[in-house]
C-alpha positions, 0 to 999 in steps of 0.5 A: 651488205650495202656498198659503193660498187664500181663496175665497168661491164657495159661502161663505167657505173658507180652505185650504192648496191646490195653486195653479198658478203660471200664476195668479200676478198681474201684476208685474215681480218673481217671488219665492221666499218663504222665510218669511211671517208672521201679522199682525192683518190676516192673521188677520182675512182668514183667519178672515173676521172683517172684509172685508179681502179685496177680490178673490176668490180670494185668496192670503193673506199681506201680508208675505214675505221670500226671494229674487228668482227673476226680474225685469224691474224695474231695481232687482231681479235674480235672487238678491236678498234682499227684504222685502215689507210691505203695498201691498194684497197679501193684499187685492187682490193675491195674497200671500206665504203661498205658495211663490211670489209675483209682486209689483211691484219698487217695493213691495220693500225690500232685506233688511237684512244684519243680518237673515235672512228668518226674522228679517225676518218675525219683525218683519213689518208689525207690527214695521215699524209699531212702528218707524214709531211710534217714529220718529213720537215722535222726529220730534215731539221726544219723547226718553227724558228726556221721561217715560214712554212707554205701549205698549198691546196690549203682548204683541201684535206691534206692542206687543212690538217697540215695547217692545223698541225703546223700551227699547233707545233708553233710554225708560221703557216702561209696557206695558199688557196684559190678560195678567198672566201675561206680565209676565216676558215684557214685562219681559224685552223691556225694560218698566219696569212693567206696567199692566192694560189694563182701566184704559184700556179702559172709557169715561173722562173726556175730561181726566185726570191727565197721565202719558205723554210719548208713547204707541204705541197699536195698540188704538184706541177707549176705550183710545186716548181714555184715553191721549190724556186722560192724555198730558202737555202737548206729548206725542205719541200714535202711533196705528196699530191698532184691536184694540179698535175703530175708534171714537174717543170723545174730545173736543178737550180734549187737543189744545187745552188740552195741545197733544197731537199725535195722529200717525196711522201707516200702514204699508200705503201708506208710500212707499219712503223711509219704509220704508227708513228704518224697516228701516234703524233696525230693523237698528240698534236692534232686538236680535236676541236679544229678537226671538227671544223673540217668535217663535212659528214654524209651518209653512205647514200650520199657518197657518190654525189659528194665525190663529184663535188670533191672533184669539182672543187666544191668541198673544203676540209674532210668528208666523213662517210657514216656507214 
């Protein structure tokens, strides 16, 4: 089978390779992958910019969608349509940038009837994470009437889906981006206004003028610190990424003087019930027409070059990989 194989024998390499199906790892469900995607973590792994991969050699691809070929898991049978996100796949377990994968049935979610496998991968971990962030805001009582919602890294995968979801749900969305040329794209997704990410990305005061009722942040570092400092009394910041950095140079001031909640959002090891809730809400709340605006599709043979473009900040929206 064809696969994006990462190896570290004599220095790092990423190649489209012929891999024996006999080498597939242990698992109780074997699947035919129709589509995969490139998330930020995939980009880090394929370009070796971060120690994402823990076991070598590794087939890349943390996400996949397609059809079950064979199963010994009671919840899955041949012919079932599935979605997979996370669980260390592409890091410690061979992933889905390949024609086939062998996975654990407990990791899989039923493909919602509202989505094709291509659409599910246009959503991918990035979009599913965006939905988890929206749910975190809702669960902490943030409503469309609460005020403006800031989305950082807005042209990225998480940001694009978050903008579309929040707008559809009636929130007033302010999108932060360093790409002024993408204003029309973000407003087409539903952003009410755009701000320059430079207003958030430098060191700022620990306590600033209140503006945001809620924040979806995929950037971290100074951007997250400034977002916290600008969040209104009782507001909620859903943090899910580290595109700017993993540091958080802030103080306790927003938490103890404004009662701000910093809600950490993890998508990799989230339990099945939370995953199913997120995918059910995506099927209900994400406009497929807006999803189509985000898609940049490449064949499997183009995944490595596209991963480099992703790391160079040359990609907007979601990359779908046709297997």
